[in-house]
N, C-alpha and C positions, 0 to 999 in steps of 0.2 A: 117447420121450417127445413127445406133441403138441403143436404150439404154443403152443396155451391153458395147458397145463401149464407148460410153460416158462417162460412170463411171467406167474407168478402175483400177480395183485393189479395188472395193467395191462389198457389198451384201456379204461377208464372213463372216456373221452372225454367227456361230460357232467359229469362233478363235476372236469375241468381246468379245463372251461367256467366253472362256477359260482363256483369256487374264485378265477380271472382274473378275473373281472368283477366279484368282491365287491372283492377287493382294489385293482381296478385305480378303482372307483366311488370306495371310500373315500378312495384320495388324490386323484382329483378331485373333491370333495366339499371338502376342504380345504387342496388347494394352489389352487385357484380359480384354473387359469390365465388370463391376460390377454392377453400377448404369445405372438410367435411363438417368443420365446426360451423363456418357462413352458412351452408347448406342446411344445417338444423335450424339455425336462428330464421332463415328464410322460410322453412317448412312449417316451423312454430305458427307463424306470423299468418302463413297462408291456409293452416287448419281455422286459424280465428277468423280468418276473412270468408271463407267456406262456410263455417259456422254460423254466422252471421246472418250472409246474404240467403240462407237456407230458411233460415225464421221469416226475414224481411219479407223476400218474393215466394217460398216456397209452402210450408207447414209451420203455423205458428207456436210450435210445441212450450212455449213459456205461456202463453197466453189462454192457449187450452188449460193447461195445469193451474193458473194462477184465476180462470176465470171467476170462480166463486168470489175469493176474495177480492178482486177489482171492481166487482161488481157492487159490493157494499162503499165502495167510497165513490161509486158514480152510479147510482141506482138508474135503470131505466138506459143507462149507455150500452149499444151493441158493443159490448167489448171485442168479441172475436172479427175485429175488420181490421184493414191496411192501417188507418189513421190510430184507430186505437195502439197499434206495434210500439206506436212512437211512446207510451208508457206513461213518462213523468207527466205530460200534458192531460191525459186520461186520473192519472194518480190524483193531480191538482186539481181536477173537476171540470179544467179548461174546456171551452167550447169552440169550436171553428177549427180550420184549417192547420193543424200542428206544425206545420211546413213554416206559418207564419209567427212565430214565437219566441222568446228570447232564447228558450232551451236549446229549439233547433237553430238559431245564429249561431250561440256560443260551441255547439257541434260541429258545425260549417267552419267555425274559427280555426277549431282544434284542429281538423283534418286537412284543410286546406294549409295551416301553420305546419304540422307536422309534414306533408308532402314538399312545403318550400324547402324545408328543413333537410330534406333527405335528398334533393335535388344538390342543395349548395354543398353540403359536406360532400357528397360524392364527386365532385368538379374539385373542391379542393385535393380531395385526397387522392384522387386520381393524377393530379399534377402534380403532387409531394411523391407518390411512389413511382412515378414515370422519373423523376430527379432522382430518387434513391435518398430521400429527405423527409423528415417529420413532418407531418401534419400540424401547421400553427398558425393559418391564418383563417380568414373568415369564419365559420363558426367555430372553429377550432381557437380563436382566441378568446371565447367565451368559457366552451366548458369541451372538455377530453373525449366526450363521447356524444357526439351532436347525431350519429344517425340512429343508434339504439334509441337516444329521446326522439326522434322523427316516429320513429316504429311505435313506441308510447305514445305519444300525442296522439297519434291515428287512431289507434285502439281508443285510448278514455274520449276520443270525439266521438267513434262508434257507440261505445255504453253510454255517453250521455244521449245520444238522441232515439238507441234502437236498445236498450240493455235485453240481456236474454240470460238465461240460466246457466248454459253452456259456458258462454262467451266470458261470463262474469265470472265462473271459475276457472277458466284459462289463464285472466289476464295476470291475477296472481302469479301462477307459474313462469308467464311469457316473463314478467319482469324480473323474477326470481334468476332464470335463463339466463336474459340478458347482462344482470349484473355479473355472475359466472364467469360469462366470455369476454365481460370486460375487464376482469382481473387474468384471466390466461391472458388476452392481447395486451396488458401493461406488462406484462413478467417477459412478454417477447419484444416488445419496444422498447425495456429497459436493457435487454441482452444484446439489440442491436443498435441502441444510440447512446448509453451510456449515461455520462453527465448533462450532455444535451437533455434527454428526456425526465432526468432527474429534475432541471432546473426547469422544465415545463411544468411537469408535475407538480411541483412546486407552489406553482404562483397559479395555479388554472384549478377549477374546480374537475369533477368527475362528469355532474349531469345537471346542476342548475346553476344558473350564472349566479354573480355573487349578488346582483340585486334581486334576487329571488330567495337570497340566504345560503346560495349554495359555499359549502366549506371546502377548502383544499384539502385533501385528504394525504395522508404523507406516504411516498411512494413505496409499493410492495403489499399495501390492504385493500384501496379500489385503483381497480385499472384505467390505456388510449390508442386510438387508432380506430375507430370504428365511429 
C-alpha cells in the first residue's frame, strides 16, 4: 500500500490553512483583543484551531498512533482514512458517512452555538464599552462570561467531532486560562463599577446559566466583562 493510499483524504494542507484562517479571523473579528491578556487568550484558541485542522486535513497523527488500538474495535476498517478521523463513529463501529450521525450533529450544534454566542456577546459588550457602562444585556443577563463560554463551546464541539491527542491535552489548559482571565477581568470590573458590578455579580452566574445549574459566585472569587 502506498503512503498516499494509506492516508486517504489527508495531505490537504491548503484546506487546513483556509479553515484555520477562517475560524481565527472570525474569532479575531468579534473578540477584538486590545490588551496583552486578550491576545494571549486569542493566541491559545488559535493554537487549538491550527492543531485541530492540521490533523483533520494534513497528517492524522492521532490516528497513526492509535491505529492498532482502534483496529481492535473496528476490525477490517481502514483506520487511516479521513472518515475514520471522526473517531467516535469508528470507535462505536458505525458504518456509513460519519457526517450524518447524531455525534456529528451534536458537534455542529455546539460549534454554531459557540459562534453565535461570540457574536451576540461582542455586540452587547461593544455597545456597553462605547457608553462606558457595564455589559448586562443580552447573553450577559444570563452569565458574566459569555465570550469565554463561546470559545469553550466551539472547542468542545470540535473535540466531539474530531478529537486528537494534542487538542485533548490543550483543552483543559485553555479552560484554566479562561478561568484565570475571568478572575482578572472581574477585579478590574469591580474597581471600575464598584457597587453596580457587585450587585450584577451577586445575581448572575459566571459561566453556566441558572437553568443549567449555574451558581452565583461571590464577588472576588470568580470573575466579568468578557
